[in-house]
C-alpha positions in Angstrom: 83.1 38.1 44.1 84.3 39.7 47.5 87.7 41.1 46.1 88.2 44.8 45.5 86.5 45.3 42.2 88.0 48.6 41.6 91.5 47.2 42.0 90.9 44.2 40.0 89.4 46.2 37.2 92.4 48.5 37.2 94.8 45.7 37.0 92.8 43.9 34.2 92.8 47.4 32.3 96.3 47.7 32.6 97.0 44.3 31.3 94.6 44.8 28.5 96.5 48.1 27.6 99.9 46.3 27.7 98.5 43.4 25.5 97.5 45.9 22.8 101.0 47.4 23.1 102.6 44.0 22.7 100.5 43.4 19.6 101.8 46.7 18.2 105.3 45.8 18.9 104.9 42.5 17.1 103.4 44.2 14.1 106.1 46.5 14.2 108.9 43.8 14.3 110.3 45.2 17.5 113.3 43.5 19.3 112.2 40.1 20.6 113.5 40.5 24.1 111.6 43.7 24.5 108.5 41.8 23.6 109.2 39.0 25.8 109.7 41.5 28.7 106.2 43.0 28.0 104.7 39.7 28.0 106.3 38.8 31.3 105.0 42.1 32.7 101.4 41.4 31.5 101.7 37.8 33.2 102.8 39.5 36.4 99.8 41.9 36.5 97.4 39.0 35.8 99.1 37.0 38.6 98.7 40.0 40.9 94.8 40.1 39.9 94.4 36.5 40.4 96.2 36.6 43.9 93.7 39.5 45.1 90.9 37.4 43.9 92.1 34.2 45.7 92.9 36.1 48.7 89.5 37.4 49.1 88.1 34.0 48.3 90.0 32.6 51.2 89.1 35.3 53.5 85.5 35.2 52.8 84.1 32.2 51.1 86.5 29.7 52.5 86.3 31.1 55.9 82.3 31.1 55.8 82.4 27.4 54.5 84.3 26.5 57.6 81.9 28.3 59.8 79.0 26.6 58.3 80.7 23.3 58.2 80.7 23.1 54.4 84.5 23.1 54.0 84.9 20.0 51.8 84.0 21.6 48.5 86.1 24.7 49.3 89.0 22.6 50.1 88.7 20.6 46.8 88.5 23.9 44.8 91.6 25.3 46.6 93.6 22.1 45.9 92.5 22.3 42.3 93.7 25.9 42.0 96.9 25.2 43.7 97.5 22.5 41.2 96.8 24.8 38.2 99.1 27.4 39.7 101.9 25.0 40.2 102.1 23.9 36.6 
C-alpha cells in the first residue's frame, strides 16, 4: 500500500473509538437519532480512509500499470470498486 499509513491508521483508530462509543450508547439506551448521527460520522471517516487509499492506488499502482502496458487488470479493478461504491 502506498497511501500515508500514519494518516490511514489515525482515521481507523478514530473510527474504532467512535464504534466503541456507539456500542456504549446502544447499551445505555441513548436517543436513536444521536446513535444514528454517530454511525454516520464513522461511515464518513471510513469513506475518507478509503478515498485516501484509492487515491494512492490511482497515483501509484494504476499509473505504473499504464507505464508498463499492463493497464487492463487495473482498469477492471477500478470498475469493480466504482460499482461497489455506487451501491
